[in-house]
N, C-alpha and C positions, 0 to 999 in steps of 0.2 A: 431286508431293507433298514436302513438307521433312517433316524428322524432327521429331516433337512434343518440345517443351521438356522438360528432364529434371525429372522431379516431386520436391519436395520430401518426406521420410516421410510427414508428415501429409496431405499431398496424395495422396498414393498410398491411403494408409488410407481417406480420404474415398470416393474413386473405388469401391474394394473394395466399402466399405459400402453406396455405392447401388447398386451391382450386385447385393450379395448378397440386399440387403433387397426389391429390387424382384421378385427371385424367389420368396422366400421368405414377404414379408409383402406382399403383393401390396393388401391393405385400406387399410394405411398409407403407402402409397407415393403419390405422393413424400412426401421424408420432412421434418420440421421440424427446426428446429436442434436441439433438445432429443432428440428420437430419433436423428437422425445423431449427435451426441456420444455418446450412450450406447452405439449400434453401433461408434462407435471405439475405445471403453473397455473392450469387452467382455471378460473374462477368459477364455473359451472361445472355442476355434477361432481364435486370433489369436496371432501372433509377428513383432515383439514385442508383449506387451501395454503399452499405453499409457495414460497418464493425462490427456488432453487438456482443457483448459477450453472453455466456449463461445466464450468470445472466441478462443481458437487455432482452433478448427472453423471458425469466422465467417470468419477472416483466410485459411483456407486455401481455403474457399468461393468467397472473392472474387477469389483469385490463379486460379482453377480456371474462373470465370465469364469471367475476361479473356481466357481461352484457348480458350473455347467448351467445356470439358469438362463444365461443368454448367451445367443451365438452371435458373433462379428462376420461380417463379409464385406467385401470391397465392391462401392459401388461404381459408378462412371468417374465421379470426382472425389466422394468423401465417404466415410466407412459408414455403413448402415447394421442396423441391430435387430434381432427377432429375438421370442422368447421361446423356451423350453419346458415350459411349467408342465402340460402333460405327461410329457417323458419322466421328466425328475421326479415327479409326484405317482407317476404312473395310476392316472384318473382321466377319465374319459371329458369330451369335451364340454358335457353339460356342467360338469363339477369347475371346471377351468374357468367357465362364465359365470358362476356363482361366488366364486373364490375370488375373481378379478373386480368384481362389483363390491365385495366385503373389501378389498384392497383400498379400492378408491372413494368409498362412500362411508366406510365405518359401521358399526351395527345397524341391520335392519331386521324386520320382521320377513317372513316367507311371501306375504302380498306384497311388500315393497320390492324383494329382491324378483319376483316375477315381472313386475314392471320395468325394474331398472337393467333387467338383463334380456330385455325384449330385443336390444340390436346384436347382443352377443349370442344370444339361444333363445327361441321362441318356445318355452314351456305351455304345455298344452294347459295345466290348471296349478293352483296352489299345492295339491295334493302330489303333483309331481316335483316341485320345488323340494317341499316336504322330503320328500323321499330320499332324494341326492343329499339333502344336508345330514340327515339322520346317517345315511352311508359314511360321509365324510367325518361324522362325530363320533362314530361308530369303528372307526380303524382300529386293528389291533397293533399291538407293539412291534410286531415284525412286518406289518405294512409301512412303517415309519409313525404310527401314533394318529389320534385325532386330529383333523385340519379344520375345524369349527368347532365352538363350542357355543350351547343357548345360555344367554344369561339370563338371571334371576328378573321374574315380572316386578316391576316396580310399582308402586302404588298408584291405584287407576287404571293401568295397562291392561287390557284385554287380550294381548298378543304378546309373547315371549319373542325378543331380538335375538339375531345370530350373530357373532362374530368371529372373523378369522383368526387363526393361531400362528400362521405363518411369523407373523411379528411378535410372536410372544403372546402369553397368557394375559387375559384382562385382567386389570386391576382388583384387587380385593376391597372392597367396602369402599367403591369411588364417592366420590364427593356429593352431596346430595342436590337433586336438580330442583329448579324453581317449581316445577309440579311436585315433587317430593315435599316442599316446603310447604307449600298451599294445603296439601294433604294433611300434614300434620298440624296446623295451624286452624285447622277444620273444627267445631264445637262438636260435641258428642251425638247430640241430636240430630238426625238427617244425615249425618257426616257421609256416611256409605252409601248411601244413594247418589247425594250430590259427587263423589269422588267418583263414582262409577260413569255419571255423567260428563265428568269434564273427561275420564280418562278415554270415553267413546270418541269424544270432540277431537281428542289430540292426535287419536289414530287415524281419523277422518282427515284431518288436515296433514297429518304427514301424507298418508297416501294420496290425497288429490297435490299437495306439490310434486310427490314422486311421478305423477301423471303428467303434469305439466312440463316438467323436466324433459320427460320423455319425449312430449311430444314437439316440444322446442328443439331437441336434438334431431329430429327425423324431418323437421321443417328443410326444405329445399333453399340452397343457397339464394337469397335476393328475392325472397317469397315477400310478400308484403310493402315492397318498395314502391 
């Protein structure tokens, strides 16, 4: 099996949306072009946020169809689209769910992935997520090579984040974040303890935000009105 071609950002977003909507709104799946475009441009649960046109999404679909990532079918009135991720990559549903979350939300820790894949696949615990991540990262060349990679731990971070490789390798030496700058500016005395506390708080805030997003996504339509 040869390595799959590198996906453009919008192509990666399209695949992530198709996997997500297959699991979360099966009544409207396969998706029409209009529904798929709306999913690509969602403001919540997306990183980065996009503003793609239907023409741009159609072009991404055409490219994905040529590579067998997407299957086109004719509905009653419009063409509809479904993904073929599991078969193309030869990975189980659990791995497809993890890849979709990484495609839609960017780099995440195993704990964040467990929360963010809740509606796609319910993992028993974080160690289950880590096992599938390690499997995806350790794929041999004859299997197409690794599909995810573990990012270096940033200053103050307690957990390492994972990133998908379908859209290419992560940039080497990315620009420092605000947390990195704050860490570098700390005085020598007590800097280690303070950095550890700041990193722990940042991790907890990210996890809480992920939990809130998951709860909002599960909230029934019209609830709270």
